[in-house]
NUTORNU-506150 format. One record per residue (C-alpha): x negated, y negated, z. Coordinates in steps of 0.001 Angstrom, whole numbers, plus 500000, padded with zeros to 6 digits. Example, Ala and Ser with C-alpha at 12.3 -4.5 7.8 and 13.67 -1.06 7.14 Angstrom:
<nodes>
((487700; 504500; 507800))
((486330; 501060; 507140))
</nodes>
This chain:
<nodes>
((700039; 836975; 038865))
((701027; 833658; 040846))
((698639; 832363; 043407))
((699238; 831374; 047262))
((697444; 829708; 049737))
((696490; 830772; 053179))
((695394; 828572; 055843))
((693257; 830117; 058439))
((692924; 829246; 062090))
((689915; 827045; 061704))
((691793; 824972; 058581))
((690175; 826813; 055915))
((692465; 827188; 052940))
((691858; 830084; 050200))
((693548; 831324; 047433))
((695146; 834727; 047140))
((697514; 836756; 044773))
((701007; 836231; 045704))
((701575; 839884; 047675))
((698338; 840139; 049249))
((698098; 841790; 052648))
((697087; 840582; 056160))
((694371; 843187; 055781))
((692830; 841814; 052560))
((692455; 838846; 053990))
((690957; 839832; 057005))
((688420; 841745; 055032))
((687646; 838605; 052868))
((686866; 836817; 056500))
((684483; 839547; 057307))
((683948; 843582; 057266))
((683790; 843865; 061201))
((686951; 841493; 061522))
((689016; 843926; 059160))
((688146; 846981; 061340))
((688822; 845339; 064516))
((692604; 844085; 063009))
((695389; 845280; 064663))
((697920; 842790; 063219))
((698558; 839376; 061959))
((700146; 836225; 063219))
((701671; 834730; 059877))
((703472; 830778; 060749))
((703452; 832300; 064338))
((705257; 835456; 063608))
((703748; 838630; 064052))
((703616; 841355; 061599))
((701841; 844477; 060586))
((697722; 844381; 059399))
((699848; 846125; 056167))
((702451; 843384; 055735))
((702358; 841495; 052233))
((702528; 837755; 052119))
((704350; 836360; 049158))
((704170; 832507; 050249))
((701896; 829799; 051319))
((701070; 830514; 054936))
((698920; 830148; 058024))
((697571; 833000; 059365))
((695832; 834312; 062296))
((694315; 837679; 062501))
((695186; 839615; 065727))
((692441; 842129; 067667))
((692569; 843197; 070994))
((690572; 840294; 072294))
((694018; 838607; 071645))
((696722; 839185; 074205))
((699004; 840000; 071487))
((696627; 842253; 070337))
((696579; 844515; 073898))
((700199; 844297; 073723))
((700460; 845876; 070331))
((697502; 848311; 070753))
((699415; 849699; 074121))
((702829; 849704; 072845))
((701322; 851757; 070032))
((699771; 854048; 072357))
((703358; 854602; 074123))
((704413; 855731; 070967))
((701688; 858156; 070697))
((702560; 859465; 073848))
((706097; 859748; 072666))
((705184; 861772; 069587))
((703122; 864210; 071604))
((705855; 864531; 074331))
((708617; 865377; 071630))
((706216; 867976; 069820))
((705717; 869612; 073360))
((709059; 869387; 074633))
((711352; 868971; 071715))
((714733; 868694; 073596))
((713368; 865219; 075217))
((715109; 862078; 074209))
((713322; 858896; 074106))
((714315; 855816; 075330))
((712140; 852866; 075857))
((708372; 852546; 076005))
((707172; 848994; 076903))
((703932; 847078; 077529))
((703538; 846181; 080747))
((700599; 844437; 083092))
((698735; 847730; 084176))
((699234; 849622; 080550))
((702481; 850788; 079353))
((704687; 853403; 080015))
((707571; 855692; 078374))
((710666; 856558; 079960))
((712223; 859745; 078966))
((715372; 861679; 079418))
((714301; 865678; 079681))
((715609; 868697; 082120))
((711962; 869403; 082318))
((710104; 868342; 085460))
((706865; 866764; 084400))
((703659; 867722; 086507))
((700186; 867099; 086385))
((699436; 870170; 084401))
((701950; 868724; 081657))
((699816; 865676; 081611))
((696963; 867246; 080495))
((698685; 868847; 077989))
((700265; 865631; 076595))
((696816; 863788; 076471))
((695373; 866952; 074498))
((698149; 866789; 072181))
((697982; 863015; 071933))
((694123; 863491; 070705))
((694731; 865966; 068355))
((697346; 863435; 066494))
((694622; 860725; 066833))
((692241; 863459; 064864))
((694387; 863518; 062202))
((694552; 859636; 061684))
((698236; 859607; 060897))
((699258; 856577; 058805))
((701874; 854460; 060855))
((704550; 852872; 058424))
((707534; 850384; 058969))
((710830; 851488; 058036))
((713944; 848886; 057677))
((717573; 850062; 057738))
((720987; 848679; 057980))
((722668; 849498; 061700))
((724713; 852487; 059720))
((721359; 853993; 058083))
((719858; 853442; 061539))
((722722; 855145; 063889))
((722318; 858089; 061131))
((718757; 858562; 062015))
((719188; 858281; 065864))
((722982; 859922; 065824))
((721539; 862463; 068373))
((719966; 860082; 070831))
((722861; 858015; 072873))
((720072; 855460; 074013))
((718868; 854359; 070835))
((722513; 854114; 069719))
((723111; 851752; 072524))
((720043; 849666; 071412))
((721294; 849883; 067745))
((724949; 848339; 069008))
((723162; 845632; 071203))
((720792; 844388; 068036))
((723833; 843883; 066068))
((721555; 843178; 062905))
((719402; 845209; 060735))
((717018; 847609; 062562))
((713461; 848649; 062226))
((711600; 851744; 063433))
((707937; 852832; 063264))
((707157; 856336; 061621))
((703773; 858475; 062090))
((704335; 861619; 060266))
((707474; 863410; 061484))
((707689; 861529; 064523))
((709811; 858251; 064174))
((710991; 855835; 066889))
((713015; 852663; 066809))
((710863; 849724; 067222))
((710751; 845882; 066334))
((706438; 846418; 065947))
((704205; 845501; 064766))
((701872; 848497; 065307))
((698381; 849448; 064413))
((697895; 850952; 061112))
((697296; 854507; 062034))
((696773; 856630; 064959))
((693091; 856873; 064496))
((692817; 853873; 065885))
((693951; 854936; 069303))
((690853; 856586; 070424))
((690569; 856006; 074272))
((693321; 856409; 076640))
((694225; 857693; 080096))
((697990; 858912; 081539))
((697712; 857783; 084618))
((700640; 858508; 086958))
((704395; 860358; 086796))
((707672; 858403; 088217))
((710969; 858211; 088427))
((713203; 855263; 086709))
((716739; 854671; 085705))
((718016; 853556; 082517))
((718034; 849608; 082133))
((716811; 849432; 085700))
((720205; 850270; 087050))
((720804; 852609; 089577))
((724239; 853746; 088036))
((722489; 855147; 085281))
((720978; 858253; 084546))
((717497; 858805; 086288))
((714548; 859304; 083588))
((711139; 860386; 084499))
((708563; 857818; 083270))
((704916; 858505; 082456))
((702414; 855591; 082627))
((699165; 855328; 080578))
((696579; 852795; 079737))
((694405; 852382; 076324))
((691567; 850844; 075026))
((689538; 850420; 071785))
((686660; 852121; 073100))
((685862; 854963; 075505))
((683334; 852797; 077701))
((686037; 850342; 078478))
((688162; 853084; 079507))
((685400; 854060; 081641))
((684733; 851051; 083073))
((688647; 850229; 083712))
((688756; 853973; 085845))
((685785; 852724; 087628))
((687400; 849433; 088747))
((690574; 851505; 089677))
((688307; 853847; 091802))
((686828; 850314; 093550))
((690592; 848994; 093524))
((691712; 852108; 095193))
((689013; 851297; 098226))
((690108; 847876; 098638))
((693992; 848788; 098551))
((695259; 845823; 100906))
((698091; 848113; 102117))
((695598; 850758; 103465))
((693087; 847843; 104796))
((696318; 846154; 106455))
((697134; 849390; 108258))
((693287; 850296; 109061))
((692729; 846589; 110579))
((696235; 846298; 111991))
((697262; 843125; 109978))
((700809; 844085; 108670))
((703302; 846981; 108306))
((706423; 847519; 106240))
((709282; 849652; 107403))
((712351; 851346; 105665))
((714668; 848982; 108130))
((713352; 845994; 105984))
((712148; 846934; 102625))
((709990; 844281; 100670))
((709856; 842621; 104019))
((706754; 842161; 105998))
((706014; 842960; 109908))
((702947; 840774; 110645))
((701073; 842122; 113598))
((699064; 839858; 116099))
((695713; 840284; 113607))
((697679; 839483; 110822))
((699397; 836336; 112166))
((695843; 835017; 113061))
((694527; 835299; 109525))
((697798; 833465; 108374))
((697969; 830780; 110716))
((693840; 830128; 110274))
((695102; 829609; 106413))
((698028; 827533; 107289))
((696036; 825636; 109653))
((693139; 824849; 107124))
((696463; 824279; 104499))
((697893; 821337; 107067))
((694105; 819986; 107756))
((693519; 818932; 104276))
((696982; 818115; 103333))
((696692; 815586; 106161))
((693475; 814082; 104619))
((695577; 813590; 101210))
((698094; 811864; 102892))
((701024; 814479; 102578))
((704185; 814230; 104689))
((705309; 817607; 105984))
((708892; 818548; 105807))
((710716; 821771; 106916))
((713994; 822583; 105140))
((716806; 824712; 105956))
((716956; 828489; 104544))
((720763; 828819; 103826))
((722094; 826171; 101629))
((725522; 825466; 099736))
((726285; 826787; 096076))
((726576; 823271; 094946))
((722957; 822580; 095404))
((721814; 825540; 093630))
((724326; 824821; 090487))
((723075; 821435; 090694))
((719374; 822410; 090910))
((720077; 824860; 087760))
((719562; 827959; 090007))
((722704; 829039; 090493))
((722889; 829637; 086196))
((719312; 830405; 085904))
((718301; 832393; 088600))
((721230; 833928; 090539))
((720329; 837344; 090087))
((717127; 837100; 092053))
((719010; 835235; 094909))
((720591; 836554; 098424))
((724163; 834961; 098557))
((726740; 834896; 101119))
((729821; 833378; 102703))
((730250; 830833; 105173))
((733872; 829216; 106229))
((734761; 830620; 103146))
((732210; 828915; 100840))
((729388; 829966; 098832))
((725756; 829737; 100196))
((722387; 830945; 099286))
((719147; 831766; 100965))
((716527; 829601; 099320))
((714417; 831102; 096744))
((712600; 827806; 096273))
((712192; 824841; 098592))
((712333; 822216; 095780))
((716143; 821304; 095788))
((715537; 820940; 099885))
((712831; 818768; 099214))
((715051; 816773; 096679))
((717629; 816141; 099528))
((714945; 814984; 102076))
((713903; 812298; 099454))
((717219; 810814; 098682))
((717986; 810558; 102533))
((716622; 806825; 102106))
((715821; 804565; 099563))
((712265; 804354; 097933))
((710077; 801624; 096388))
((707633; 801854; 093871))
((705031; 800477; 096607))
((705373; 803985; 098257))
((704187; 806050; 095387))
((702936; 808177; 094500))
((704624; 809628; 097523))
((703353; 813098; 098274))
((705661; 815583; 100119))
((704789; 819176; 101247))
((706235; 822197; 103163))
((705625; 825540; 103851))
((708680; 826975; 103393))
((709934; 830486; 103880))
((711877; 831751; 100908))
((713646; 835022; 099847))
((713637; 836471; 096448))
((716122; 839412; 095547))
((713417; 841898; 093810))
((713958; 845288; 092232))
((712639; 848263; 094939))
((710837; 849788; 092141))
((708442; 846548; 091657))
((707705; 845980; 095254))
((704074; 846331; 096057))
((703023; 845317; 099712))
((701750; 841889; 099983))
((701694; 841484; 096492))
((705438; 841812; 095541))
((707820; 841295; 098565))
((711368; 839990; 098991))
((710344; 837333; 101627))
((707276; 835088; 101606))
((705921; 831729; 102800))
((705470; 829223; 099962))
((703024; 826377; 099983))
((705155; 824005; 097888))
((704534; 820437; 097528))
((706273; 817383; 095215))
((704701; 814641; 094406))
((706893; 811701; 093304))
((705064; 809112; 090905))
((705040; 806569; 088234))
((703988; 807470; 084521))
((700900; 805533; 085341))
((699789; 807460; 088283))
((700698; 810682; 086615))
((697082; 811570; 085415))
((695170; 811114; 088606))
((697910; 812483; 090753))
((697083; 815664; 088527))
((693528; 815515; 088619))
((693728; 814667; 092527))
((695479; 818323; 092854))
((693371; 819754; 090844))
((690390; 818830; 093190))
((692444; 820171; 096161))
((692889; 823336; 094605))
((689136; 823944; 093547))
((688447; 822686; 097281))
((690291; 825023; 098959))
((690131; 828236; 097105))
((686103; 827623; 097075))
((686280; 827215; 100824))
((688139; 830672; 101116))
((685681; 832383; 098733))
((687062; 831936; 095320))
((684393; 830019; 092897))
((685218; 831684; 089831))
((688439; 830888; 087845))
((690241; 829960; 084778))
((693280; 827540; 084050))
((696252; 828136; 081573))
((698820; 825807; 080302))
((701957; 827687; 080244))
((704081; 826094; 077915))
((707503; 827097; 076460))
((708446; 829218; 073412))
((710150; 827515; 070135))
((711921; 830621; 069714))
((713671; 830910; 073092))
((714516; 826806; 073702))
((718127; 827922; 074884))
((716300; 829383; 078151))
((714747; 826119; 079195))
((716365; 823137; 081107))
((716120; 819944; 079079))
((715412; 818363; 075798))
((712492; 818408; 073277))
((711360; 814598; 074394))
((710946; 815785; 077928))
((708986; 819011; 077282))
((706827; 817382; 074501))
((705794; 814507; 077141))
((705348; 816924; 079990))
((703098; 819085; 077993))
((700998; 816086; 076889))
((700476; 814824; 080074))
((699281; 817818; 081766))
((696924; 818423; 078878))
((695622; 814632; 078646))
((695021; 814896; 082639))
((693189; 818214; 082467))
((691041; 817254; 079938))
((689743; 814829; 082055))
((688595; 817209; 084688))
((685873; 818949; 082005))
((687307; 822262; 082880))
((688351; 824681; 079934))
((691763; 825914; 079668))
((694064; 828457; 077536))
((697310; 827648; 076153))
((699683; 830380; 076816))
((703356; 830236; 074870))
((706086; 831110; 076447))
((705154; 831109; 080311))
((706774; 827797; 081289))
((709227; 828088; 083970))
((712558; 827157; 082872))
((712054; 823814; 084375))
((708969; 822523; 083139))
((705429; 823004; 081832))
((702752; 824245; 084183))
((698988; 824316; 085014))
((698151; 827475; 086072))
((694489; 828328; 087848))
((693945; 831948; 088042))
((691121; 833279; 090234))
((688638; 836053; 089530))
((687963; 838336; 092872))
((685066; 840153; 093898))
((685647; 843120; 091031))
((686812; 841120; 088181))
((690557; 840855; 088719))
((692162; 837758; 087425))
((694973; 836326; 089743))
((697345; 833751; 089058))
((697997; 831724; 092412))
((697490; 827974; 092526))
((699904; 825809; 089860))
((701023; 822582; 088742))
((704476; 822201; 087367))
((705459; 818932; 085768))
((709427; 818752; 086073))
((711588; 816058; 084127))
((714745; 818105; 085170))
((715124; 817788; 089011))
((714897; 813818; 088947))
((717583; 813981; 086474))
((719990; 816605; 088322))
((719698; 815168; 091661))
((719710; 811556; 090396))
((716007; 810739; 092118))
((715128; 807109; 091691))
((712677; 804447; 093123))
((712901; 800717; 092956))
((710503; 799155; 090152))
((708584; 795992; 090333))
((711347; 795136; 087870))
((713836; 795445; 090834))
((715866; 798084; 088495))
((716174; 801729; 089584))
((713774; 804117; 087948))
((713065; 807731; 087819))
((709899; 809162; 089196))
((707917; 812151; 087375))
((708065; 815142; 089746))
((704973; 817356; 090256))
((705622; 820818; 091897))
((702512; 822167; 093067))
((701200; 825195; 095045))
((697520; 825958; 096132))
((698333; 829375; 097814))
((701435; 830336; 095988))
((703095; 832796; 098009))
((700961; 833095; 101176))
((701794; 836969; 101817))
((700439; 837877; 098182))
((697631; 835356; 098385))
((696221; 837101; 101999))
((696762; 840653; 099686))
((694317; 839028; 097198))
((692132; 837902; 099694))
((692147; 841412; 101615))
((691309; 843063; 098608))
((688862; 840293; 097595))
((686792; 840755; 101051))
((687652; 844527; 101229))
((688874; 843363; 104603))
((685239; 842066; 105615))
((686341; 838548; 105935))
((684301; 835598; 106907))
((683876; 834547; 110345))
((686255; 831610; 110199))
((688909; 833695; 108936))
((688510; 837313; 110668))
((690994; 837832; 113367))
((688346; 839165; 115888))
((684974; 837209; 115193))
((682701; 838713; 117627))
((682678; 842166; 119823))
((680442; 842452; 122792))
((679150; 846365; 122939))
((677620; 847539; 126634))
((675313; 850126; 126606))
((676236; 850909; 130371))
((678828; 849995; 132617))
((675865; 847996; 135019))
((675998; 845525; 132433))
((679677; 844925; 131806))
((679371; 841954; 134475))
((676555; 840316; 132239))
((678726; 840837; 129286))
((681989; 839387; 130900))
((680054; 836365; 131442))
((679321; 836197; 127658))
((682664; 836825; 126460))
((684043; 833962; 128316))
((681523; 831467; 127449))
((682513; 832388; 123804))
((686271; 831957; 124361))
((685634; 828167; 126036))
((684344; 827758; 122229))
((687513; 828857; 120808))
((686008; 832017; 119344))
((688148; 835473; 119036))
((686073; 837757; 120812))
((686570; 841293; 122589))
((684742; 843615; 124702))
((683903; 847230; 124820))
((682947; 848474; 128077))
((683931; 852439; 127129))
((681836; 854759; 128318))
((680920; 856053; 124815))
((677815; 855950; 123217))
((676632; 852652; 121730))
((676222; 854300; 118188))
((680104; 855207; 118446))
((681346; 852020; 118945))
((679216; 850394; 116948))
((680826; 852414; 114067))
((684095; 851906; 115423))
((683911; 848285; 114981))
((682309; 848206; 111628))
((685304; 850019; 110641))
((687415; 846957; 111964))
((685408; 844786; 109867))
((684257; 842621; 112849))
((681763; 839850; 111557))
((679349; 839934; 114342))
((678477; 842472; 116989))
((676888; 841893; 120538))
((675021; 844568; 121920))
((673788; 844110; 125499))
((671640; 846216; 127895))
((668915; 845887; 130640))
((666233; 843979; 128326))
((669085; 841295; 127097))
((670450; 840980; 130682))
((666887; 840380; 132079))
((665864; 837736; 129239))
((669617; 836173; 129042))
((669734; 836916; 125733))
((671766; 839044; 123310))
((671046; 841638; 120194))
((673209; 840670; 117305))
((674130; 842951; 114319))
((676229; 841513; 111216))
((678777; 844058; 109294))
((676178; 844393; 106233))
((673694; 846172; 108951))
((671349; 843475; 109620))
((669891; 843463; 113626))
((668242; 840464; 115340))
((667123; 841030; 118780))
((666299; 838262; 121776))
((668830; 836043; 120597))
((669731; 833235; 122928))
((673860; 832907; 123531))
((673556; 829300; 123281))
((671968; 829473; 119997))
((674165; 832168; 118769))
((677147; 830012; 119939))
((676359; 827073; 118150))
((674992; 828791; 115041))
((678568; 830525; 114611))
((680109; 827335; 115471))
((678409; 825606; 112650))
((679306; 828434; 110454))
((682935; 828441; 111241))
((682944; 824524; 110449))
((681289; 825096; 107347))
((683567; 828110; 106586))
((680399; 829900; 105021))
((681117; 833191; 103580))
((678475; 834713; 105351))
((676362; 834832; 108581))
((672676; 835160; 108069))
((670302; 836076; 111259))
</nodes>
C-alpha cells in the first residue's frame, strides 16, 4: 500500500499508509491524545476522527481544549438530547440544534408541552444512551436520498432544498439527523451534561413561522467541569446585573421601550463617572472630541457599506421622501467631520474620539438587560495616521486600554487577533492585499508589547481585522470589550486623504478603536464584576451617615456639609430606626463607607467608620477621613482600608 506524508502542527512529518484514520494518527502521537481526540482538522477542514486520509496533508487533532472541539462536543450532545426526546416523544419533529455561547439548544415541533418533569426524564434517557456507548456514523447521500429519508419532516426538507448539494447526516443506533458534522465518535464520550431551561422559539427566528419549543443544555467531558460550571452559575445568579440594577436603583427597562435603557439617578452618576474618566484620559492623549448626528441619509450608509452589509440591523425612516437611518455606528459621521477641511502630514497622527449614542435592531429573543440592548453609547475613536506611524499608534492604544481597564478593576485579560475566514471571503470588503497588510501591521505592533495573543479565524468585522482585548471578571468569565480595528476600506470609500511631504495626496491608515465598547454593556459587566460593591470613586453614594439618636442630627448635618464641600456623594439617615437596621440597609445599598455618630463622636469631634466588608474603626477625625477618601478617589483605588 502506498505511503502518504502527514505534517503535524509542530512541523514534524510522519509517513502513514494511505487511508489512515485521524484517530490512528492521534494514537501515534500519544495514547492520551487519542483518548481526548474529538475530531481533526485536515488541511484546515474539520473532519470526524474516524475519517480516512488518502493524500499528503497537514493535520491537527481537535480536543475539548480547542474552540472547535467544544463546539463539536456540544453539538453532539444536542443530537444526544434530540435522540432522547424522540425516544420519549416519538411524534416530535426535529428542526435544528446549534451550539451557542452558553452551550447548545435544540428546537422541537411537538404537541406535547415540555415541563421540568420532562427535563428529568430526558436527562435520564440521555444517560441510558451514553451508557450504551453507541457508535456515531456519518452518512452521505444525494438530495433525492436525503429527501426520502426525511420525507416526514418539512423542516429537514426545507434545509435539504437550501443546500442544493450532497447532504450528510449522522446516525447513532436508530436515531438519524441531518447534519454537516463532524461529531464525536460515540455517545459514550458525552458523560457530563445538564439541561438548563425550556423556552419558546420560532422556526428560523421569524415570528411569522410556527412557534417551537427550545431546550437549552450544557455539556463537558468530565463531571467535575460540569459541577464547577453549575457553581459558577450560582455565583452569576447572585451577581445578575438586572437584579442588582433594580436593587441599587441604577436603571430599569420597560415594555414601552423594549431593549432600551431607562437610567435612574444612581445609574447616571455611575455612567457619568466613567465618561468623565474617559474624557480626562483622552485629553491627556491629545484626542479631539466630536459629536455627530443620530440620523443620516441613506447615501452615507451606502458609501460606508453598511446599507448593503448591515441594513437588517439598522432602523430606517423616510424624511422628505428620502431614506435615512439611525446610526448603528459612529464611523461614517466621523469621516464626514474629517473631510470638512484639508489635512497635512503635519497633523498626523490625528486622533478623533466620540461618545456616540447608536441604535441597532436586535431580535427580542437575544435582548439581555445591559448586555444586549437596542441603543447604547459607543466610545468610538478614529486615528488617522501614516504607515510609518501605524505601529506606534497601535502600541499607544494598547497602553491606554490597559491603563483605563486597570483603574476600573480589570487587571486580568487576554488579547485575540480576529482575522477573516478564507472560506467566506465574499462577506468582507476589500481585496487580499489590503487584508494581508492590515493583519500583518496588527501582529507586528502587538508583538512589541510583549503580550500574548490568540488568532481567531473568521471573527473579523466585514471591513477589517481587529485586535480584541478580553477582560476576565471576578468569577473568571471573559468579556470582549476593548478593540482596535485596522480599516483600509473607509479611506477608499470616503476618499479620505492628507497632503504628504511630497505635496501629493495620500490615503491615511484608519484605526477604529474602543475602550469600553458599549458603555451600557460595560456597566453591566462592572456591576457583576463588583457584585454591586463599587470602589468609592465609582459608587453612586460614596458615604452614608447614620445617627444613633435625633440629638446628634445637628452634628451629623455639619459633617455632611463638610463632605459635600469636598464634592463627595453623601447621604444622611436620621430616621428613628435602630442603628443595626440602618447599617443593614446601607449594606444592601452597597454603600462603601458608613459613618456612625453618637454621644462619644459628638463630644470628641470624631466619627466611627464602617466599611462594606464589615471592618469598623472608632475615633476617626473628620478631616483625616476626608483626606483619606479624597486620596482614595484620586488614585482610583479598588478598596478602602481603615
